[in-house]
C-alpha positions in Angstrom: 0.0 -0.1 0.1 2.7 2.3 0.9 4.0 2.0 -3.0 0.9 1.8 -4.7 -1.3 4.6 -2.7 2.7 7.1 -2.7 2.1 6.9 0.9 5.2 8.9 1.4 4.4 11.6 -0.5 1.0 12.0 1.1 3.0 11.8 4.8 5.1 14.5 3.5 2.6 17.1 2.1 0.2 16.5 5.6 3.8 17.9 7.2 3.4 14.7 9.7 6.7 14.8 11.7 6.6 11.4 13.4 6.7 7.8 12.6 6.4 4.8 14.7 7.6 1.6 14.6 6.0 -1.0 14.5 3.4 0.2 15.4 0.6 0.2 18.1 0.4 -3.5 20.0 2.2 -5.5 17.7 5.0 -4.0 19.4 4.7 -6.7 22.4 5.2 -9.6 19.7 7.5 -8.0 17.6 11.7 -9.5 16.7 13.1 -7.0 14.5 15.1 -9.2 13.0 11.9 -11.1 11.7 9.9 -8.5 9.9 7.9 -11.4 8.1 6.1 -12.8 11.6 2.8 -12.0 11.4 1.7 -9.1 13.0 0.3 -10.4 17.1 2.5 -13.5 16.8 5.5 -14.3 18.8 8.2 -16.1 17.2 9.4 -17.4 20.5 6.2 -18.7 21.0 6.4 -22.1 20.5 6.4 -22.7 17.6 2.6 -25.0 17.5 1.1 -22.0 17.9 2.6 -20.5 15.4 0.1 -19.4 12.4 -3.0 -18.3 14.9 -2.1 -15.3 17.0 -3.9 -15.4 20.4 -7.5 -13.8 20.6 -6.9 -13.3 17.0 -6.4 -16.1 15.1 -5.2 -15.2 11.3 -7.0 -11.5 10.9 -4.6 -9.8 8.7 -5.3 -8.6 5.2 -2.0 -9.8 4.4 -1.3 -13.1 6.5 1.2 -15.6 5.6 2.2 -19.0 6.5 4.8 -19.4 9.1 6.6 -21.8 7.2 7.3 -18.4 4.8 8.3 -15.6 7.5 11.9 -16.1 7.2 11.4 -15.2 3.6 8.5 -12.7 3.7 9.0 -9.5 2.2 5.6 -8.1 2.3 5.7 -6.7 6.0 8.0 -3.5 6.0 11.2 -4.2 7.4 13.2 -2.0 10.0 15.4 -0.2 7.1 12.3 0.4 4.4 11.0 2.3 7.4 13.9 4.6 8.2 13.7 5.3 4.3 10.6 6.5 4.4 11.2 8.5 7.2 14.0 10.3 5.6 12.4 10.6 2.5 9.4 12.5 4.8 11.7 14.1 7.3 9.6 12.1 10.0 11.2 11.6 13.5 11.3 7.8 13.5 9.8 6.7 17.1 10.3 3.0 17.7 9.0 0.2 19.8 10.9 -2.7 22.0 9.5 -5.0 22.7 9.7 -5.8 26.1 7.0 -8.3 26.6 8.8 -11.4 24.9 11.3 -11.5 27.6 9.0 -11.4 30.3 6.6 -14.1 29.0 9.1 -16.2 28.0 11.6 -15.8 30.4 14.1 -15.0 28.2 14.7 -10.8 30.0 18.1 -11.0 29.2 17.9 -12.0 25.9 15.1 -9.9 25.5 17.0 -6.7 26.1 20.0 -7.9 24.3 17.6 -8.0 21.3 16.9 -4.5 21.8 20.6 -3.4 22.3 21.5 -5.0 18.8 18.7 -3.0 17.4 20.0 0.1 18.9 23.9 -0.7 17.7 22.6 -1.7 14.2 20.9 2.0 13.8 24.4 3.9 15.3 26.4 1.3 12.2 23.8 2.5 9.8 24.1 6.0 10.7 20.2 6.0 11.7 19.4 9.4 14.4 16.8 7.4 16.4 16.6 9.5 19.6 12.7 8.2 20.7 12.2 4.4 21.9 9.0 3.6 23.0 9.3 0.3 25.9 6.6 -1.9 24.6 3.0 -0.2 23.7 0.0 -1.1 26.1 1.0 -3.6 28.2 -1.7 -3.4 30.5 -3.9 -4.0 27.1 -6.1 -6.9 27.1 -4.9 -8.5 23.6 -1.2 -7.3 24.9 1.1 -10.5 24.3 1.9 -10.7 28.2 0.2 -8.3 30.5 1.8 -6.1 32.8 0.3 -3.9 35.1 2.7 -0.7 36.7 4.6 -3.4 39.0 6.3 -5.8 37.0 6.2 -3.2 34.2 8.4 -0.7 36.2 10.3 -3.5 37.0 11.1 -4.4 33.0 11.2 -0.3 32.4 14.0 -0.3 34.8 15.9 -3.6 33.4 16.1 -2.2 30.1 16.1 1.2 30.6 19.8 0.8 32.2 21.0 -0.9 29.9 20.2 1.4 27.4 20.8 4.6 29.0 24.4 2.6 30.5 25.5 2.4 26.6 23.0 5.3 24.5 23.5 8.1 27.1 21.3 10.3 24.6 18.3 8.4 23.5 14.7 9.2 25.0 12.8 6.2 26.1 9.1 6.6 26.9 6.6 4.6 28.8 3.0 3.7 28.7 2.1 2.5 32.3 -1.6 3.8 32.4 -4.4 3.1 30.8 -7.1 5.4 30.4 -8.5 4.4 33.4 -6.0 4.2 35.7 -3.5 7.3 34.4 -5.6 8.9 37.6 -4.0 6.3 40.2 -2.2 8.2 42.5 -0.4 5.1 44.0 0.4 3.6 41.2 2.2 7.0 39.3 3.9 7.4 42.3 5.3 3.7 42.8 6.4 3.6 38.6 8.5 7.2 38.6 10.1 6.4 41.5 10.6 2.7 41.0 12.3 3.8 37.2 13.8 7.5 38.2 
């Protein structure tokens, strides 16, 4: 659709100033080195579950058989995204998957995956300042629901490792829904634990 409908020039003409990748709740499932995987599916899940997005099934307009994920080029990869950002003049805002590591008890691998992505950007000369720490970890559709306390722990785990190597990046957290954003005890807890 980006090619056939000339989306980059339309976004540029509209004055779009930022684009986010890989999108919304897909972030909770997404592994940047495997861009051919269907949205809302996690390559770290048991292969017997592949092809059936949790709570969704094969819902996408473009659905790819799991046997073709490794060679699938129908989905936008990160280099294509960055090229679009450069063409449009838009700030890239990139999402890191905290959920898969928490869900599969592979937190260290999740952090290392994020750092590889950031190193890749540095090596390619991509300027990515803003990184969001998962999307809506409290959402019922999240790969691994995390409320304030476990999400704060993951933000600290990722944040410490990232800031040690990339001190100038800006990290964006989303610990509260529209129903919990004014729960002062939770707000205070999150701020205290992540500061």
